[in-house]
PDB file of N, CA, C and O in Angstrom:
ATOM      1  N   UNK A   1     -33.834  97.311 -71.154  1.00  0.00           N
ATOM      2  CA  UNK A   1     -35.127  96.656 -71.130  1.00  0.00           C
ATOM      3  C   UNK A   1     -35.725  96.822 -69.736  1.00  0.00           C
ATOM      4  O   UNK A   1     -35.059  96.577 -68.730  1.00  0.00           O
ATOM      5  N   UNK A   2     -36.971  97.235 -69.688  1.00  0.00           N
ATOM      6  CA  UNK A   2     -37.680  97.401 -68.424  1.00  0.00           C
ATOM      7  C   UNK A   2     -38.481  96.153 -68.124  1.00  0.00           C
ATOM      8  O   UNK A   2     -39.168  95.618 -68.993  1.00  0.00           O
ATOM      9  N   UNK A   3     -38.389  95.695 -66.893  1.00  0.00           N
ATOM     10  CA  UNK A   3     -39.168  94.543 -66.448  1.00  0.00           C
ATOM     11  C   UNK A   3     -40.172  95.020 -65.409  1.00  0.00           C
ATOM     12  O   UNK A   3     -39.812  95.713 -64.458  1.00  0.00           O
ATOM     13  N   UNK A   4     -41.422  94.649 -65.595  1.00  0.00           N
ATOM     14  CA  UNK A   4     -42.469  95.037 -64.657  1.00  0.00           C
ATOM     15  C   UNK A   4     -42.938  93.834 -63.855  1.00  0.00           C
ATOM     16  O   UNK A   4     -43.029  92.717 -64.365  1.00  0.00           O
ATOM     17  N   UNK A   5     -43.230  94.090 -62.599  1.00  0.00           N
ATOM     18  CA  UNK A   5     -43.866  93.079 -61.753  1.00  0.00           C
ATOM     19  C   UNK A   5     -44.827  93.818 -60.828  1.00  0.00           C
ATOM     20  O   UNK A   5     -44.649  95.004 -60.551  1.00  0.00           O
ATOM     21  N   UNK A   6     -45.834  93.115 -60.360  1.00  0.00           N
ATOM     22  CA  UNK A   6     -46.846  93.720 -59.499  1.00  0.00           C
ATOM     23  C   UNK A   6     -47.149  92.807 -58.334  1.00  0.00           C
ATOM     24  O   UNK A   6     -47.018  91.586 -58.427  1.00  0.00           O
ATOM     25  N   UNK A   7     -47.554  93.414 -57.241  1.00  0.00           N
ATOM     26  CA  UNK A   7     -47.996  92.678 -56.064  1.00  0.00           C
ATOM     27  C   UNK A   7     -49.449  93.064 -55.812  1.00  0.00           C
ATOM     28  O   UNK A   7     -49.786  94.247 -55.757  1.00  0.00           O
ATOM     29  N   UNK A   8     -50.295  92.066 -55.662  1.00  0.00           N
ATOM     30  CA  UNK A   8     -51.702  92.326 -55.376  1.00  0.00           C
ATOM     31  C   UNK A   8     -52.112  91.559 -54.122  1.00  0.00           C
ATOM     32  O   UNK A   8     -51.442  90.616 -53.701  1.00  0.00           O
ATOM     33  N   UNK A   9     -53.209  91.980 -53.548  1.00  0.00           N
ATOM     34  CA  UNK A   9     -53.751  91.356 -52.352  1.00  0.00           C
ATOM     35  C   UNK A   9     -55.159  90.861 -52.638  1.00  0.00           C
ATOM     36  O   UNK A   9     -55.894  91.516 -53.377  1.00  0.00           O
ATOM     37  N   UNK A  10     -55.556  89.732 -52.079  1.00  0.00           N
ATOM     38  CA  UNK A  10     -56.927  89.265 -52.258  1.00  0.00           C
ATOM     39  C   UNK A  10     -57.919  90.309 -51.731  1.00  0.00           C
ATOM     40  O   UNK A  10     -57.697  90.884 -50.665  1.00  0.00           O
ATOM     41  N   UNK A  11     -58.993  90.555 -52.454  1.00  0.00           N
ATOM     42  CA  UNK A  11     -59.967  91.563 -52.028  1.00  0.00           C
ATOM     43  C   UNK A  11     -60.774  91.106 -50.813  1.00  0.00           C
ATOM     44  O   UNK A  11     -60.909  89.912 -50.545  1.00  0.00           O
ATOM     45  N   UNK A  12     -61.301  92.082 -50.096  1.00  0.00           N
ATOM     46  CA  UNK A  12     -62.092  91.806 -48.898  1.00  0.00           C
ATOM     47  C   UNK A  12     -63.592  91.853 -49.163  1.00  0.00           C
ATOM     48  O   UNK A  12     -64.382  91.440 -48.314  1.00  0.00           O
ATOM     49  N   UNK A  13     -63.991  92.348 -50.327  1.00  0.00           N
ATOM     50  CA  UNK A  13     -65.420  92.509 -50.625  1.00  0.00           C
ATOM     51  C   UNK A  13     -65.673  92.216 -52.099  1.00  0.00           C
ATOM     52  O   UNK A  13     -64.736  92.052 -52.880  1.00  0.00           O
ATOM     53  N   UNK A  14     -66.948  92.152 -52.469  1.00  0.00           N
ATOM     54  CA  UNK A  14     -67.303  91.938 -53.871  1.00  0.00           C
ATOM     55  C   UNK A  14     -66.871  93.122 -54.724  1.00  0.00           C
ATOM     56  O   UNK A  14     -66.414  92.943 -55.853  1.00  0.00           O
ATOM     57  N   UNK A  15     -67.013  94.327 -54.191  1.00  0.00           N
ATOM     58  CA  UNK A  15     -66.567  95.520 -54.925  1.00  0.00           C
ATOM     59  C   UNK A  15     -65.063  95.441 -55.163  1.00  0.00           C
ATOM     60  O   UNK A  15     -64.586  95.747 -56.256  1.00  0.00           O
ATOM     61  N   UNK A  16     -64.322  95.032 -54.143  1.00  0.00           N
ATOM     62  CA  UNK A  16     -62.880  94.856 -54.291  1.00  0.00           C
ATOM     63  C   UNK A  16     -62.542  93.805 -55.319  1.00  0.00           C
ATOM     64  O   UNK A  16     -61.592  93.965 -56.085  1.00  0.00           O
ATOM     65  N   UNK A  17     -63.314  92.722 -55.344  1.00  0.00           N
ATOM     66  CA  UNK A  17     -63.088  91.658 -56.328  1.00  0.00           C
ATOM     67  C   UNK A  17     -63.333  92.174 -57.739  1.00  0.00           C
ATOM     68  O   UNK A  17     -62.552  91.897 -58.650  1.00  0.00           O
ATOM     69  N   UNK A  18     -64.409  92.917 -57.919  1.00  0.00           N
ATOM     70  CA  UNK A  18     -64.711  93.491 -59.239  1.00  0.00           C
ATOM     71  C   UNK A  18     -63.591  94.441 -59.685  1.00  0.00           C
ATOM     72  O   UNK A  18     -63.167  94.414 -60.841  1.00  0.00           O
ATOM     73  N   UNK A  19     -63.127  95.268 -58.763  1.00  0.00           N
ATOM     74  CA  UNK A  19     -62.031  96.196 -59.078  1.00  0.00           C
ATOM     75  C   UNK A  19     -60.747  95.448 -59.415  1.00  0.00           C
ATOM     76  O   UNK A  19     -60.021  95.833 -60.331  1.00  0.00           O
ATOM     77  N   UNK A  20     -60.468  94.383 -58.677  1.00  0.00           N
ATOM     78  CA  UNK A  20     -59.257  93.608 -58.927  1.00  0.00           C
ATOM     79  C   UNK A  20     -59.293  92.950 -60.308  1.00  0.00           C
ATOM     80  O   UNK A  20     -58.280  92.923 -61.005  1.00  0.00           O
ATOM     81  N   UNK A  21     -60.431  92.431 -60.699  1.00  0.00           N
ATOM     82  CA  UNK A  21     -60.570  91.816 -62.025  1.00  0.00           C
ATOM     83  C   UNK A  21     -60.279  92.836 -63.119  1.00  0.00           C
ATOM     84  O   UNK A  21     -59.585  92.528 -64.088  1.00  0.00           O
ATOM     85  N   UNK A  22     -60.807  94.048 -62.968  1.00  0.00           N
ATOM     86  CA  UNK A  22     -60.544  95.104 -63.956  1.00  0.00           C
ATOM     87  C   UNK A  22     -59.065  95.507 -63.938  1.00  0.00           C
ATOM     88  O   UNK A  22     -58.462  95.737 -64.986  1.00  0.00           O
ATOM     89  N   UNK A  23     -58.497  95.588 -62.744  1.00  0.00           N
ATOM     90  CA  UNK A  23     -57.091  95.969 -62.617  1.00  0.00           C
ATOM     91  C   UNK A  23     -56.182  94.933 -63.255  1.00  0.00           C
ATOM     92  O   UNK A  23     -55.234  95.290 -63.954  1.00  0.00           O
ATOM     93  N   UNK A  24     -56.454  93.660 -63.026  1.00  0.00           N
ATOM     94  CA  UNK A  24     -55.635  92.594 -63.615  1.00  0.00           C
ATOM     95  C   UNK A  24     -55.701  92.657 -65.143  1.00  0.00           C
ATOM     96  O   UNK A  24     -54.694  92.446 -65.819  1.00  0.00           O
ATOM     97  N   UNK A  25     -56.878  92.946 -65.682  1.00  0.00           N
ATOM     98  CA  UNK A  25     -57.017  93.072 -67.134  1.00  0.00           C
ATOM     99  C   UNK A  25     -56.145  94.210 -67.663  1.00  0.00           C
ATOM    100  O   UNK A  25     -55.535  94.079 -68.725  1.00  0.00           O
ATOM    101  N   UNK A  26     -56.082  95.323 -66.934  1.00  0.00           N
ATOM    102  CA  UNK A  26     -55.243  96.448 -67.346  1.00  0.00           C
ATOM    103  C   UNK A  26     -53.759  96.115 -67.204  1.00  0.00           C
ATOM    104  O   UNK A  26     -52.957  96.458 -68.073  1.00  0.00           O
ATOM    105  N   UNK A  27     -53.396  95.446 -66.111  1.00  0.00           N
ATOM    106  CA  UNK A  27     -51.998  95.078 -65.901  1.00  0.00           C
ATOM    107  C   UNK A  27     -51.510  94.116 -66.981  1.00  0.00           C
ATOM    108  O   UNK A  27     -50.354  94.178 -67.401  1.00  0.00           O
ATOM    109  N   UNK A  28     -52.389  93.233 -67.423  1.00  0.00           N
ATOM    110  CA  UNK A  28     -52.019  92.253 -68.457  1.00  0.00           C
ATOM    111  C   UNK A  28     -51.550  92.951 -69.732  1.00  0.00           C
ATOM    112  O   UNK A  28     -50.649  92.466 -70.416  1.00  0.00           O
ATOM    113  N   UNK A  29     -52.158  94.077 -70.044  1.00  0.00           N
ATOM    114  CA  UNK A  29     -51.776  94.829 -71.244  1.00  0.00           C
ATOM    115  C   UNK A  29     -50.328  95.321 -71.175  1.00  0.00           C
ATOM    116  O   UNK A  29     -49.696  95.551 -72.205  1.00  0.00           O
ATOM    117  N   UNK A  30     -49.810  95.481 -69.956  1.00  0.00           N
ATOM    118  CA  UNK A  30     -48.443  95.971 -69.770  1.00  0.00           C
ATOM    119  C   UNK A  30     -47.411  94.846 -69.805  1.00  0.00           C
ATOM    120  O   UNK A  30     -46.211  95.104 -69.707  1.00  0.00           O
ATOM    121  N   UNK A  31     -47.864  93.609 -69.942  1.00  0.00           N
ATOM    122  CA  UNK A  31     -47.011  92.432 -70.063  1.00  0.00           C
ATOM    123  C   UNK A  31     -45.990  92.317 -68.921  1.00  0.00           C
ATOM    124  O   UNK A  31     -44.783  92.301 -69.161  1.00  0.00           O
ATOM    125  N   UNK A  32     -46.490  92.237 -67.672  1.00  0.00           N
ATOM    126  CA  UNK A  32     -45.551  92.119 -66.551  1.00  0.00           C
ATOM    127  C   UNK A  32     -44.826  90.779 -66.564  1.00  0.00           C
ATOM    128  O   UNK A  32     -45.338  89.782 -67.074  1.00  0.00           O
ATOM    129  N   UNK A  33     -43.639  90.775 -66.002  1.00  0.00           N
ATOM    130  CA  UNK A  33     -42.860  89.537 -65.873  1.00  0.00           C
ATOM    131  C   UNK A  33     -43.569  88.578 -64.915  1.00  0.00           C
ATOM    132  O   UNK A  33     -43.612  87.372 -65.155  1.00  0.00           O
ATOM    133  N   UNK A  34     -44.116  89.116 -63.841  1.00  0.00           N
ATOM    134  CA  UNK A  34     -44.909  88.305 -62.922  1.00  0.00           C
ATOM    135  C   UNK A  34     -45.801  89.200 -62.072  1.00  0.00           C
ATOM    136  O   UNK A  34     -45.577  90.404 -61.948  1.00  0.00           O
ATOM    137  N   UNK A  35     -46.807  88.578 -61.497  1.00  0.00           N
ATOM    138  CA  UNK A  35     -47.700  89.214 -60.533  1.00  0.00           C
ATOM    139  C   UNK A  35     -47.707  88.321 -59.307  1.00  0.00           C
ATOM    140  O   UNK A  35     -48.037  87.138 -59.391  1.00  0.00           O
ATOM    141  N   UNK A  36     -47.343  88.888 -58.177  1.00  0.00           N
ATOM    142  CA  UNK A  36     -47.359  88.099 -56.947  1.00  0.00           C
ATOM    143  C   UNK A  36     -48.644  88.407 -56.172  1.00  0.00           C
ATOM    144  O   UNK A  36     -49.180  89.514 -56.236  1.00  0.00           O
ATOM    145  N   UNK A  37     -49.115  87.412 -55.450  1.00  0.00           N
ATOM    146  CA  UNK A  37     -50.318  87.550 -54.628  1.00  0.00           C
ATOM    147  C   UNK A  37     -49.898  87.367 -53.180  1.00  0.00           C
ATOM    148  O   UNK A  37     -49.406  86.307 -52.792  1.00  0.00           O
ATOM    149  N   UNK A  38     -50.098  88.409 -52.389  1.00  0.00           N
ATOM    150  CA  UNK A  38     -49.721  88.387 -50.982  1.00  0.00           C
ATOM    151  C   UNK A  38     -50.959  88.148 -50.137  1.00  0.00           C
ATOM    152  O   UNK A  38     -51.978  88.818 -50.306  1.00  0.00           O
ATOM    153  N   UNK A  39     -50.864  87.193 -49.231  1.00  0.00           N
ATOM    154  CA  UNK A  39     -52.027  86.898 -48.397  1.00  0.00           C
ATOM    155  C   UNK A  39     -51.851  87.491 -47.006  1.00  0.00           C
ATOM    156  O   UNK A  39     -50.736  87.768 -46.566  1.00  0.00           O
ATOM    157  N   UNK A  40     -52.963  87.675 -46.335  1.00  0.00           N
ATOM    158  CA  UNK A  40     -52.963  88.149 -44.953  1.00  0.00           C
ATOM    159  C   UNK A  40     -53.669  87.112 -44.110  1.00  0.00           C
ATOM    160  O   UNK A  40     -54.807  86.744 -44.401  1.00  0.00           O
ATOM    161  N   UNK A  41     -53.016  86.640 -43.078  1.00  0.00           N
ATOM    162  CA  UNK A  41     -53.653  85.622 -42.243  1.00  0.00           C
ATOM    163  C   UNK A  41     -54.637  86.231 -41.256  1.00  0.00           C
ATOM    164  O   UNK A  41     -55.144  85.535 -40.377  1.00  0.00           O
ATOM    165  N   UNK A  42     -54.911  87.518 -41.393  1.00  0.00           N
ATOM    166  CA  UNK A  42     -55.913  88.177 -40.552  1.00  0.00           C
ATOM    167  C   UNK A  42     -57.319  88.039 -41.135  1.00  0.00           C
ATOM    168  O   UNK A  42     -58.300  88.386 -40.477  1.00  0.00           O
ATOM    169  N   UNK A  43     -57.417  87.548 -42.333  1.00  0.00           N
ATOM    170  CA  UNK A  43     -58.691  87.408 -43.024  1.00  0.00           C
ATOM    171  C   UNK A  43     -59.261  86.005 -42.862  1.00  0.00           C
ATOM    172  O   UNK A  43     -58.515  85.033 -42.743  1.00  0.00           O
ATOM    173  N   UNK A  44     -60.570  85.908 -42.857  1.00  0.00           N
ATOM    174  CA  UNK A  44     -61.238  84.616 -42.838  1.00  0.00           C
ATOM    175  C   UNK A  44     -61.005  83.930 -44.177  1.00  0.00           C
ATOM    176  O   UNK A  44     -61.069  84.573 -45.225  1.00  0.00           O
ATOM    177  N   UNK A  45     -60.740  82.649 -44.146  1.00  0.00           N
ATOM    178  CA  UNK A  45     -60.514  81.855 -45.370  1.00  0.00           C
ATOM    179  C   UNK A  45     -59.380  82.421 -46.224  1.00  0.00           C
ATOM    180  O   UNK A  45     -59.455  82.394 -47.453  1.00  0.00           O
ATOM    181  N   UNK A  46     -58.336  82.932 -45.579  1.00  0.00           N
ATOM    182  CA  UNK A  46     -57.267  83.589 -46.332  1.00  0.00           C
ATOM    183  C   UNK A  46     -56.577  82.648 -47.308  1.00  0.00           C
ATOM    184  O   UNK A  46     -56.143  83.088 -48.373  1.00  0.00           O
ATOM    185  N   UNK A  47     -56.466  81.387 -46.980  1.00  0.00           N
ATOM    186  CA  UNK A  47     -55.799  80.458 -47.896  1.00  0.00           C
ATOM    187  C   UNK A  47     -56.630  80.281 -49.156  1.00  0.00           C
ATOM    188  O   UNK A  47     -56.099  80.348 -50.264  1.00  0.00           O
ATOM    189  N   UNK A  48     -57.932  80.055 -48.997  1.00  0.00           N
ATOM    190  CA  UNK A  48     -58.807  79.867 -50.158  1.00  0.00           C
ATOM    191  C   UNK A  48     -58.858  81.129 -51.017  1.00  0.00           C
ATOM    192  O   UNK A  48     -58.845  81.045 -52.245  1.00  0.00           O
ATOM    193  N   UNK A  49     -58.915  82.299 -50.375  1.00  0.00           N
ATOM    194  CA  UNK A  49     -58.959  83.555 -51.136  1.00  0.00           C
ATOM    195  C   UNK A  49     -57.667  83.759 -51.922  1.00  0.00           C
ATOM    196  O   UNK A  49     -57.696  84.162 -53.085  1.00  0.00           O
ATOM    197  N   UNK A  50     -56.541  83.480 -51.282  1.00  0.00           N
ATOM    198  CA  UNK A  50     -55.251  83.660 -51.944  1.00  0.00           C
ATOM    199  C   UNK A  50     -55.099  82.698 -53.110  1.00  0.00           C
ATOM    200  O   UNK A  50     -54.656  83.097 -54.187  1.00  0.00           O
ATOM    201  N   UNK A  51     -55.456  81.453 -52.913  1.00  0.00           N
ATOM    202  CA  UNK A  51     -55.376  80.465 -53.993  1.00  0.00           C
ATOM    203  C   UNK A  51     -56.307  80.840 -55.134  1.00  0.00           C
ATOM    204  O   UNK A  51     -55.945  80.695 -56.301  1.00  0.00           O
ATOM    205  N   UNK A  52     -57.507  81.321 -54.809  1.00  0.00           N
ATOM    206  CA  UNK A  52     -58.455  81.735 -55.837  1.00  0.00           C
ATOM    207  C   UNK A  52     -57.911  82.870 -56.696  1.00  0.00           C
ATOM    208  O   UNK A  52     -58.015  82.833 -57.922  1.00  0.00           O
ATOM    209  N   UNK A  53     -57.335  83.873 -56.053  1.00  0.00           N
ATOM    210  CA  UNK A  53     -56.763  85.002 -56.801  1.00  0.00           C
ATOM    211  C   UNK A  53     -55.557  84.544 -57.613  1.00  0.00           C
ATOM    212  O   UNK A  53     -55.390  84.946 -58.765  1.00  0.00           O
ATOM    213  N   UNK A  54     -54.730  83.717 -57.023  1.00  0.00           N
ATOM    214  CA  UNK A  54     -53.548  83.212 -57.726  1.00  0.00           C
ATOM    215  C   UNK A  54     -53.948  82.421 -58.972  1.00  0.00           C
ATOM    216  O   UNK A  54     -53.348  82.588 -60.033  1.00  0.00           O
ATOM    217  N   UNK A  55     -54.941  81.578 -58.846  1.00  0.00           N
ATOM    218  CA  UNK A  55     -55.428  80.818 -60.011  1.00  0.00           C
ATOM    219  C   UNK A  55     -55.977  81.748 -61.084  1.00  0.00           C
ATOM    220  O   UNK A  55     -55.740  81.539 -62.273  1.00  0.00           O
ATOM    221  N   UNK A  56     -56.712  82.775 -60.663  1.00  0.00           N
ATOM    222  CA  UNK A  56     -57.255  83.737 -61.633  1.00  0.00           C
ATOM    223  C   UNK A  56     -56.121  84.438 -62.400  1.00  0.00           C
ATOM    224  O   UNK A  56     -56.169  84.564 -63.623  1.00  0.00           O
ATOM    225  N   UNK A  57     -55.117  84.881 -61.668  1.00  0.00           N
ATOM    226  CA  UNK A  57     -53.983  85.580 -62.308  1.00  0.00           C
ATOM    227  C   UNK A  57     -53.270  84.646 -63.273  1.00  0.00           C
ATOM    228  O   UNK A  57     -52.934  85.040 -64.391  1.00  0.00           O
ATOM    229  N   UNK A  58     -53.039  83.419 -62.847  1.00  0.00           N
ATOM    230  CA  UNK A  58     -52.293  82.467 -63.676  1.00  0.00           C
ATOM    231  C   UNK A  58     -53.053  82.102 -64.944  1.00  0.00           C
ATOM    232  O   UNK A  58     -52.449  81.931 -66.003  1.00  0.00           O
ATOM    233  N   UNK A  59     -54.356  81.983 -64.844  1.00  0.00           N
ATOM    234  CA  UNK A  59     -55.149  81.553 -65.995  1.00  0.00           C
ATOM    235  C   UNK A  59     -55.706  82.728 -66.774  1.00  0.00           C
ATOM    236  O   UNK A  59     -56.397  82.534 -67.775  1.00  0.00           O
TER     237      UNK A  59
END
């Protein structure tokens, strides 16, 4: 049995956000065991961005 997992990063722009939404929809079709969201503390509002992406993935 193959288990899939993915790591994603919060996007830096609206284009990145749009691409991430499409990517998550495609990844969902592959039924991954989990998707992790990695944050970077070099970004402004990194906590809010990471939580936002994490909530989107979970829901």
